[in-house]
Each structure stands twice: as structure tokens, then as C-alpha cells.
C-alpha positions as CSV (number, residue, x, y, z in Angstrom):
1,M,0.0,0.0,0.0
2,R,1.2,3.5,-0.7
3,A,-0.2,6.8,0.7
4,D,0.9,10.1,-0.7
5,C,-1.4,12.3,1.3
6,E,-3.3,12.3,4.6
7,A,-6.6,11.2,2.9
8,Q,-4.8,8.1,1.4
9,V,-3.3,7.3,4.8
10,I,-6.8,7.3,6.3
11,E,-8.0,5.0,3.5
12,A,-5.1,2.6,3.9
13,V,-5.4,2.4,7.7
14,R,-9.2,1.8,7.5
15,A,-8.6,-1.0,4.9
16,A,-5.9,-2.6,7.2
17,R,-8.3,-2.4,10.1
18,A,-11.2,-3.9,8.2
19,D,-8.9,-6.9,7.2
20,R,-7.1,-6.9,10.6
21,T,-3.9,-6.7,8.7
22,P,-0.8,-5.4,10.6
23,V,1.4,-3.2,8.5
24,E,5.0,-2.0,8.6
25,I,5.2,1.8,8.2
26,V,8.0,2.7,5.8
27,A,9.3,6.0,4.4
28,G,13.0,6.3,3.9
29,G,13.6,2.8,5.2
30,T,17.0,3.5,6.8
31,R,16.0,2.2,10.3
32,R,14.0,-0.9,9.3
33,S,16.7,-3.1,10.8
34,V,16.3,-1.6,14.3
35,G,14.2,-3.6,16.7
36,R,12.5,-6.9,16.0
37,P,12.0,-7.9,12.4
38,M,8.5,-7.0,11.2
39,L,7.0,-10.5,10.6
40,N,3.5,-11.9,10.9
41,E,2.5,-14.9,13.0
42,N,3.5,-17.2,10.1
43,G,7.0,-15.7,10.0
44,Q,6.4,-13.8,6.8
45,A,7.2,-10.1,6.2
46,L,4.3,-7.7,7.0
47,A,2.5,-5.8,4.4
48,Q,4.1,-2.3,4.0
49,L,2.4,1.1,4.2
50,D,4.7,3.2,2.1
51,V,4.4,6.9,3.2
52,S,7.5,8.2,1.4
53,G,5.2,10.5,-0.5
54,L,4.5,12.5,2.6
55,S,7.5,14.7,1.9
56,G,8.3,18.3,1.5
57,I,8.6,21.5,3.6
58,R,5.1,22.9,4.0
59,K,5.8,26.0,6.1
60,Y,9.1,27.6,7.2
61,E,9.1,30.8,9.2
62,P,12.7,31.7,10.2
63,E,11.6,34.7,12.2
64,E,9.2,32.5,14.3
65,L,11.8,29.7,14.6
66,I,9.5,27.0,13.3
67,V,9.5,24.6,10.4
68,T,6.6,22.3,9.3
69,A,7.1,19.4,7.0
70,G,5.9,16.0,5.9
71,P,7.5,13.2,8.0
72,A,9.1,11.6,4.9
73,T,11.1,14.8,4.1
74,P,14.8,13.9,3.7
75,L,16.9,15.1,6.6
76,A,19.4,16.5,4.1
77,E,16.6,18.8,2.7
78,I,15.6,20.0,6.1
79,V,19.2,20.6,7.2
80,G,20.1,22.4,4.0
81,T,17.1,24.6,4.0
82,L,17.7,25.7,7.6
83,A,21.4,26.2,7.0
84,A,20.7,28.6,4.2
85,R,19.1,30.8,6.9
86,N,21.7,30.2,9.5
87,Q,19.4,27.9,11.5
88,R,19.3,24.2,12.5
89,L,17.3,21.6,14.3
90,G,18.3,21.7,18.0
91,F,18.3,17.9,18.6
92,D,21.0,17.4,15.9
93,P,19.2,14.4,14.2
94,A,21.5,11.4,13.8
95,D,21.5,9.5,10.6
96,W,22.1,5.8,11.4
97,S,22.4,4.8,7.7
98,R,26.1,4.1,7.8
99,L,26.0,2.2,11.1
100,L,23.1,0.0,9.9
101,G,24.3,-0.4,6.3
102,S,21.1,1.1,5.0
103,N,20.7,2.3,1.4
104,G,17.5,4.4,2.0
105,V,17.1,8.1,2.7
106,A,17.1,9.3,6.3
107,T,13.9,11.3,7.0
108,L,12.7,13.8,9.5
109,G,9.9,11.5,10.7
110,G,12.3,8.6,11.0
111,A,14.6,10.6,13.3
112,L,11.6,11.7,15.3
113,S,10.2,8.2,15.7
114,A,13.5,6.9,16.8
115,D,14.2,10.0,18.9
116,A,17.6,9.8,17.2
117,S,19.5,12.7,18.6
118,G,23.2,13.3,17.8
119,S,26.0,14.8,19.9
120,G,24.5,18.3,19.7
121,R,21.6,17.1,21.9
122,L,23.7,18.1,24.8
123,R,22.7,21.8,24.3
124,H,19.1,21.9,23.1
125,G,17.8,18.5,24.2
126,S,16.3,15.6,22.2
127,A,13.7,15.4,19.5
128,R,10.9,15.4,22.0
129,D,12.2,18.8,23.3
130,S,12.0,20.3,19.8
131,L,8.8,18.8,18.4
132,L,6.0,21.4,18.7
133,G,3.1,19.7,17.0
134,F,2.0,17.0,14.6
135,H,-0.8,15.6,12.6
136,A,-1.3,11.8,12.5
137,V,-3.8,9.0,11.8
138,N,-4.5,6.5,14.6
139,G,-5.4,2.8,14.3
140,L,-9.1,3.6,13.8
141,G,-8.3,5.6,10.7
142,E,-9.0,8.9,12.5
143,V,-7.0,12.1,12.1
144,F,-5.8,13.7,15.3
145,R,-3.4,16.5,16.2
146,G,-1.1,17.3,19.1
147,G,0.7,20.4,20.2
148,S,0.7,23.5,18.0
149,R,2.9,25.6,15.7
150,V,3.6,28.2,18.3
151,V,7.0,28.0,20.2
152,K,5.6,29.7,23.4
153,N,2.4,27.7,23.6
154,V,3.0,24.6,25.7
155,T,-0.6,23.3,25.5
156,G,-0.6,19.6,24.5
157,F,3.2,19.2,24.7
158,D,2.8,15.7,26.3
159,L,1.2,14.2,23.2
160,P,4.0,15.2,20.9
161,K,6.5,13.7,23.3
162,L,4.7,10.4,23.1
163,M,5.4,10.2,19.3
164,C,9.2,10.6,19.9
165,G,10.8,7.3,20.3
166,A,7.6,5.3,19.6
167,F,9.1,3.8,16.4
168,G,5.8,4.2,14.5
169,T,3.9,1.9,16.9
170,L,1.2,4.5,17.9
171,A,0.1,6.3,14.8
172,V,1.1,7.2,11.2
173,L,2.5,10.7,11.2
174,T,1.4,13.0,8.4
175,E,2.9,16.3,9.4
176,V,5.4,17.5,12.0
177,T,6.3,21.0,13.3
178,F,9.7,21.6,14.9
179,R,11.3,24.5,16.7
180,V,14.5,25.5,15.1
181,Y,17.5,27.3,16.6
182,P,20.1,29.8,15.3
183,R,23.2,28.2,13.9
184,P,26.5,29.7,15.3
185,T,28.9,31.0,12.8
186,H,32.0,29.3,14.2
187,S,33.0,26.3,16.2
188,V,36.1,24.9,17.8
189,T,36.7,21.3,19.0
190,L,39.3,20.9,21.8
191,C,41.0,17.5,22.3
192,L,42.5,16.7,25.7
193,K,44.8,13.8,24.9
194,D,46.3,10.9,26.9
195,I,43.7,10.8,29.6
196,D,42.0,7.8,31.1
197,A,38.2,7.2,31.1
198,A,37.6,8.2,34.7
199,N,39.5,11.5,34.4
200,G,38.4,12.2,30.9
201,L,34.7,11.8,31.7
202,A,35.2,13.9,34.9
203,A,36.7,16.7,32.8
204,L,33.7,16.6,30.4
205,R,31.3,16.8,33.3
206,S,33.0,19.9,34.6
207,I,32.6,21.5,31.2
208,A,29.0,20.4,31.1
209,H,28.2,22.0,34.4
210,S,29.9,25.3,33.5
211,A,28.5,28.3,31.7
212,L,30.2,27.4,28.4
213,E,27.1,25.8,26.9
214,P,29.1,23.1,25.0
215,A,27.7,21.7,21.8
216,G,29.4,18.4,22.2
217,L,31.3,16.4,24.9
218,A,32.7,13.0,24.1
219,Y,35.3,10.6,25.4
220,L,37.2,8.3,23.0
221,P,39.4,5.5,24.4
222,A,42.6,4.5,22.8
223,G,42.3,3.2,19.3
224,W,39.8,5.6,17.9
225,L,42.2,8.4,16.9
226,P,45.9,8.4,16.3
227,D,48.3,9.7,19.0
228,I,45.8,10.1,21.8
229,G,47.5,7.7,24.3
230,Q,45.0,6.3,26.9
231,G,42.2,8.3,25.3
232,A,40.8,11.7,24.4
233,A,38.2,14.0,25.9
234,L,36.6,16.1,23.1
235,I,34.9,19.4,23.7
236,R,33.0,21.3,21.0
237,L,32.3,25.0,21.6
238,E,30.3,27.4,19.3
239,G,29.7,31.1,18.9
240,A,30.8,34.2,17.2
241,P,34.7,34.6,16.8
242,Q,35.5,36.7,19.9
243,P,33.1,35.1,22.3
244,L,34.2,31.7,21.1
245,E,37.8,32.5,21.9
246,E,36.7,33.6,25.3
247,K,35.0,30.2,25.8
248,V,38.2,28.4,24.7
249,T,40.2,30.4,27.3
250,M,37.6,29.6,30.0
251,A,37.6,25.9,29.0
252,H,41.4,25.8,29.5
253,G,40.9,27.4,32.9
254,L,38.4,24.7,33.9
255,L,40.7,22.0,32.8
256,G,43.5,23.2,35.1
257,H,47.0,22.5,34.0
258,A,45.9,20.3,31.1
259,H,46.2,21.7,27.6
260,A,43.6,20.8,25.0
261,A,44.7,21.0,21.4
262,R,42.4,22.1,18.6
263,V,41.0,19.5,16.2
264,E,40.5,20.5,12.6
265,D,37.7,18.2,11.6
266,G,35.7,18.5,14.8
267,I,32.3,18.9,13.2
268,D,32.6,15.8,11.1
269,L,34.1,13.8,14.0
270,F,31.2,14.7,16.3
271,A,28.7,13.8,13.5
272,R,30.3,10.3,13.3
273,I,30.3,9.9,17.1
274,G,26.6,10.9,17.4
275,S,25.4,8.7,14.6
276,G,27.3,5.6,15.6
277,A,29.2,5.7,12.2
278,L,32.5,5.0,13.9
279,F,31.1,1.5,14.6
280,A,30.0,0.9,11.0
281,D,32.9,-1.5,10.2
282,I,33.3,-3.1,13.6
283,E,32.0,-6.6,14.0
284,G,29.5,-7.6,16.8
285,D,26.3,-6.3,18.1
286,I,26.1,-2.5,18.6
287,W,24.6,-1.1,21.7
288,R,23.8,2.4,23.0
289,L,23.4,2.8,26.8
290,Q,21.9,5.8,28.3
291,V,23.0,6.4,31.9
292,A,23.6,9.3,34.3
293,P,26.9,10.9,33.3
294,A,28.2,10.6,36.8
295,D,27.7,6.8,36.5
296,A,29.5,6.5,33.2
297,P,33.0,5.7,34.5
298,R,31.7,2.8,36.6
299,V,29.4,1.6,33.8
300,A,32.3,1.7,31.2
301,N,34.6,-0.2,33.6
302,D,31.9,-2.9,34.3
303,L,31.3,-3.3,30.5
304,N,35.0,-3.7,29.9
305,A,34.3,-3.6,26.1
306,P,37.3,-3.5,23.7
307,R,35.5,-0.9,21.6
308,W,33.4,1.7,23.2
309,L,33.0,5.5,23.5
310,G,31.1,8.0,25.6
311,D,28.9,10.8,24.1
312,W,26.8,13.4,25.9
313,A,29.5,13.8,28.6
314,G,29.1,10.0,29.3
315,G,25.3,10.0,29.2
316,A,25.4,7.9,26.1
317,I,27.8,4.9,25.9
318,W,28.2,3.2,22.6
319,L,29.9,-0.2,22.4
320,A,30.4,-3.3,20.3
321,A,30.0,-6.7,21.9
322,P,29.5,-10.3,21.0
323,P,25.9,-11.6,21.0
324,A,26.6,-13.7,24.2
325,D,27.2,-10.5,26.2
326,A,23.6,-9.2,25.8
327,A,22.3,-10.3,29.2
328,R,25.3,-8.9,31.0
329,I,25.1,-5.5,29.1
330,R,21.4,-5.1,30.0
331,S,22.1,-6.1,33.6
332,I,24.8,-3.4,33.9
333,A,22.5,-0.8,32.4
334,A,19.7,-1.8,34.8
335,A,22.0,-1.6,37.8
336,A,22.8,2.0,36.9
337,K,19.1,2.7,36.4
338,G,19.8,3.3,32.7
339,Q,18.7,1.8,29.4
340,A,20.4,-0.4,26.9
341,M,19.3,-0.2,23.3
342,L,20.3,-2.9,20.8
343,L,20.8,-0.9,17.6
344,R,22.5,-3.4,15.4
345,A,22.4,-7.2,15.5
346,A,21.6,-10.2,13.4
347,P,17.8,-10.8,12.8
348,R,17.6,-13.8,15.1
349,Q,19.3,-11.8,17.9
350,R,17.0,-8.8,17.4
351,A,13.9,-11.1,17.3
352,S,15.0,-12.7,20.6
353,L,16.1,-9.6,22.5
354,G,14.0,-6.7,21.1
355,L,15.1,-3.1,21.0
356,F,14.9,-2.6,24.8
357,A,14.9,-4.8,27.9
358,P,11.5,-6.1,29.1
359,Q,9.7,-3.4,31.2
360,P,8.7,-3.9,34.8
361,P,5.1,-5.1,35.0
362,V,3.5,-1.8,36.0
363,L,5.3,0.1,33.2
364,A,4.6,-2.7,30.7
365,D,0.9,-2.5,31.6
366,L,0.9,1.3,31.1
367,T,2.7,0.9,27.8
368,R,0.0,-1.6,26.6
369,R,-2.8,0.7,27.6
370,V,-1.3,3.7,25.8
371,K,-0.7,1.6,22.7
372,A,-4.3,0.3,22.8
373,A,-5.7,3.9,23.1
374,F,-4.0,4.9,19.8
375,D,-4.0,1.5,17.9
376,P,-6.5,-0.9,19.5
377,L,-5.8,-3.7,16.9
378,S,-2.0,-3.3,17.1
379,L,-1.8,-2.6,13.3
380,F,1.3,-0.4,13.3
381,N,4.8,-2.0,13.5
382,P,3.5,-4.6,16.0
383,N,6.0,-6.1,18.5
384,R,8.9,-4.0,17.3
385,F,10.2,-3.4,20.8
């Protein structure tokens, strides 16, 4: 089935409901291999609802700091349009295509549905912090809306937040409105070399808690970059030329006697860190853990992974691990009151483990009730988690 407008989405959903036929919602297709494979009870691929036609920027008001677009609009189109007016999306959408080996086109709706935020999330928050409003079709074939197109109006903000990270399991999005932010004219990436994980992550936390408003904070252990010794703490700062140099001076002061060198390709490096692209050619399952930054050194030590890195000042830990380590990884994340997301694995491993660890009974019951309220017959991307 293909739907190129909201009316066709309604028609397709009502047809699927009448036949009780679950569907896989597909647009760019770059994140299809995340989560459990979309199979029916007979082990066959689900019918697809192709919404790639719901594309294009519908309203862009630079002065009001908002952009409205179809969910299938390519990320590259959004980023390019905003950049032409010196603006950007605050959540720094991460394109997982290289990590997952995908050939499709990363879309705005895909980034929203996965809450796929890059390294720049540190400053302006995740996708759910930037989504102002949306239009969607529920499992009954009904159109509903959440939020608004006004930055200062917080009415209904909770409903947009539900759509972020739902991986298309609640509704079919037909339009989304995001807040946008000014794009600084200059940036500098500082690299503090030959520092171990505990001290490197501590240095990043000190920068995070300062008035510097860093645009990126990451720790790379030995092996990721040449000549970094035990590891490197990376600090990305942004601003106009003179204020930016003042930030650099302040950063050196916070780091004490340590001297941080400047990295020439810092923007590209942070893009590869935030999207997981550094792990594209590394064998094994790829995980991303979200933990409190203060717990990151202990979590990293417990994981003892040969290949790992810490983004968001340690709040996001990426690692590669053999399939047999899955239970141990999720146990370590749970002990830190964090979350472990299995982003890349073989189909059988994904089918067995799902995207997230099983929820506690009370939370699982709440999740089921929320899902049933939007999609009573579980038509959309069923059992993906």
C-alpha cells in the first residue's frame, strides 16, 4: 500500500483495520533493521504502508523559529534549507544509515520516531524537546493532532512527546512541526589527549556544568584516533569569533594545567560519534546505553568492552560486543538505572532480545494501555520493541 497524502493514509489504515492486517510503516527505510523484524504470525514479512510521498517542507518561518514538513522529508533537505538561513534543528538528528548499512534516505519522521539525537543534543535537548506539534492517523483511521505551531504555547506538549521514540507503533504521522535554533557562525573542537576514562569523563562533566554551553562532549578511548594515548576528551564549543575564543580560554581554565589541542575536523568527528558511524565497520552487536553521566566511568569499567566511547559527557555509551554479552550488558545498564538499546544485530538476535529490555510489570501495563488507546488492533509496527 502507498499513501501520498493524509486522505490516502486514512483510507489505507481503514482498509488494514477492516482486514485486521498489521502493517510496517516505511518511508526512507534507513531504520528498518532496528528492533524486532516485522513479521506476521507465520514468519512472513508484514505488508508495508509506504508513506514516502508525505514529503516536503510545508511552512518555514525563520523569524518565528518553526518549520513544518511532511514526515518523509529527507533530513538533508531540512538541514540544507535551515542552514541557508543560518538555522538548524536543535536535537542534531542522527543518521544511522552508515551504522546500519542502509541504502535508503534518512527522513525527518524517522529521526523523530526513533528519537535519534546526535551529539548536539547536549545543548538543546532531544527530538521530544523540539517537536512542537504534529498531525497523525490513529489505528481507527481517524486524524488527530497534538501540540501547536507556536513556540511559546505549551498546550498539549505531552502528546507530541509520546510520538518521539515510539518507532511508529502508535500512529502514522502525516505532518510535523519543529522548533529551530540559530546556527552559530564558528565552532572549535578541543582535544584533551592521553587521559583515562575516569579523568576524561570527569573533565567533560566539569565543562557540562559550566556556563560554556558546550555543543558536544565525548570521550574516545585509545584506538579511535591516532596519538591520543590512553584516550581523548573532546569538547565542542560554538559562537561568534570573539566570544568563542573567550569560551576556549575559559575551558582551558576549567581543565587546570591540562592543555587541550584544537581538532581541525571536529564537526565531522562529532557527527560520526553521534550517529554511531564510527562503529560501522566493527563486528559484533552495537549497543547504546543511556545512563547518568556521573555513573558513566563505573558503567564503562563494568562493561569492559574492547570498543566503546562515551557521548553526551558520558550520558550515552556506545559499544560493540559479541551476542553472548547481551544479558550482561542489560544487567549493567539496569543496575545503573539506565537503558540499553540494541541498535544493530543479526535478525535472530533482534527477534529474541528486542530493542529494549523487558519493562517492569507496572510500566509494561501502562505501555500496553497507551498503545491500545492509539492503535487498538495493534496494526502499526507490532511487537517492534
